[in-house]
C-alpha positions as CSV (number, residue, x, y, z in Angstrom):
1,M,76.8,105.2,115.3
2,S,79.5,107.0,113.5
3,G,80.0,110.1,111.5
4,V,82.3,111.7,109.0
5,Y,82.7,115.2,107.7
6,K,85.1,117.4,106.0
7,R,85.5,121.2,106.5
8,L,87.2,123.3,103.9
9,L,89.4,125.8,105.9
10,D,91.0,127.6,102.9
11,A,89.9,126.8,99.4
12,R,92.7,128.7,97.6
13,A,95.4,127.0,99.7
14,G,93.8,123.6,99.6
15,I,93.5,123.3,103.4
16,V,91.0,120.8,104.7
17,M,90.1,119.3,108.1
18,Y,88.6,115.8,108.1
19,V,86.7,114.6,111.2
20,E,85.6,111.0,111.8
21,Y,84.1,109.7,115.0
22,E,82.2,106.8,116.6
23,I,79.6,107.0,119.3
24,G,79.1,104.1,121.7
25,R,76.1,101.9,121.6
26,S,75.2,102.4,125.2
27,G,75.1,106.2,125.1
28,P,76.1,109.5,123.5
29,D,79.8,109.2,124.4
30,V,82.5,109.3,121.7
31,V,84.5,106.1,121.8
32,D,86.9,106.8,119.0
33,Y,87.7,109.7,116.7
34,S,90.3,111.2,114.3
35,V,90.7,114.9,113.3
36,V,93.1,115.4,110.5
37,L,94.6,118.6,109.0
38,V,95.6,118.2,105.4
39,V,97.1,120.6,102.9
40,E,97.5,120.3,99.2
41,V,101.0,120.8,97.9
42,D,101.9,120.3,94.2
43,G,98.7,118.4,93.6
44,R,99.3,116.0,96.5
45,K,97.4,115.9,99.8
46,E,99.8,116.1,102.7
47,T,99.0,115.3,106.3
48,V,100.1,118.0,108.8
49,R,98.5,116.9,112.0
50,V,96.4,114.0,113.4
51,Y,94.5,114.1,116.6
52,D,92.9,110.8,117.6
53,G,91.5,108.6,120.4
54,A,92.7,105.3,119.0
55,H,94.4,104.1,122.2
56,G,91.7,105.5,124.5
57,E,93.6,108.7,125.1
58,N,93.5,112.1,123.3
59,E,96.7,111.9,121.3
60,L,98.3,114.3,118.8
61,H,100.6,113.3,116.0
62,R,102.7,116.0,114.5
63,Y,104.0,115.5,111.0
64,S,107.1,116.8,109.3
65,R,107.3,117.5,105.6
66,V,110.7,115.7,105.5
67,S,110.4,112.9,108.1
68,G,106.7,112.3,108.3
69,K,104.7,111.1,111.4
70,R,106.2,111.8,114.8
71,A,105.5,109.9,118.1
72,A,102.2,110.5,119.7
73,E,101.7,112.9,122.7
74,V,98.7,113.3,124.9
75,F,97.2,116.7,124.3
76,D,94.0,116.6,126.5
77,R,93.2,114.7,129.7
78,G,89.4,114.9,129.2
79,T,87.0,112.4,127.7
80,L,87.4,111.4,124.0
81,G,84.5,113.7,123.2
82,E,86.1,116.6,124.9
83,G,89.4,115.8,123.2
84,M,87.7,115.7,119.8
85,R,86.1,119.0,120.3
86,A,89.4,120.5,121.5
87,A,91.2,119.2,118.5
88,I,88.6,120.7,116.1
89,E,89.0,124.1,117.8
90,E,92.8,123.9,117.8
91,I,92.9,123.2,114.1
92,K,90.3,125.9,113.3
93,G,92.1,128.5,115.3
94,G,95.7,127.6,114.5
95,Y,96.0,125.7,111.1
96,E,98.1,128.4,109.5
97,E,100.7,128.2,112.3
98,M,100.5,124.3,112.2
99,I,101.2,124.3,108.5
100,D,104.1,126.8,108.8
101,G,105.7,124.5,111.5
102,W,105.2,121.4,109.2
103,R,106.9,123.2,106.4
104,R,109.9,124.2,108.6
105,A,110.4,120.8,110.2
């Protein structure tokens, strides 16, 4: 089973969080996910941060407005489900600071 949803964080600023996840067949565990912070700039959607479990670990990819995607870093040592929930909370609670950092980098 899988799921996808989008959460509008700030309509006027065009800030959106996209969440996509997959649940394993044998139980309720998350087996893969991505949580993406996107901001609209001059009519274009720009990726600011990506959290994912693509390699079986909870990884964070920071983006720079100038140089794009940076190398992954592990941000949570828990299960993929725990990491997904942590990523969602980090974005909800800190997206303004994340976007400021993206703009400065």
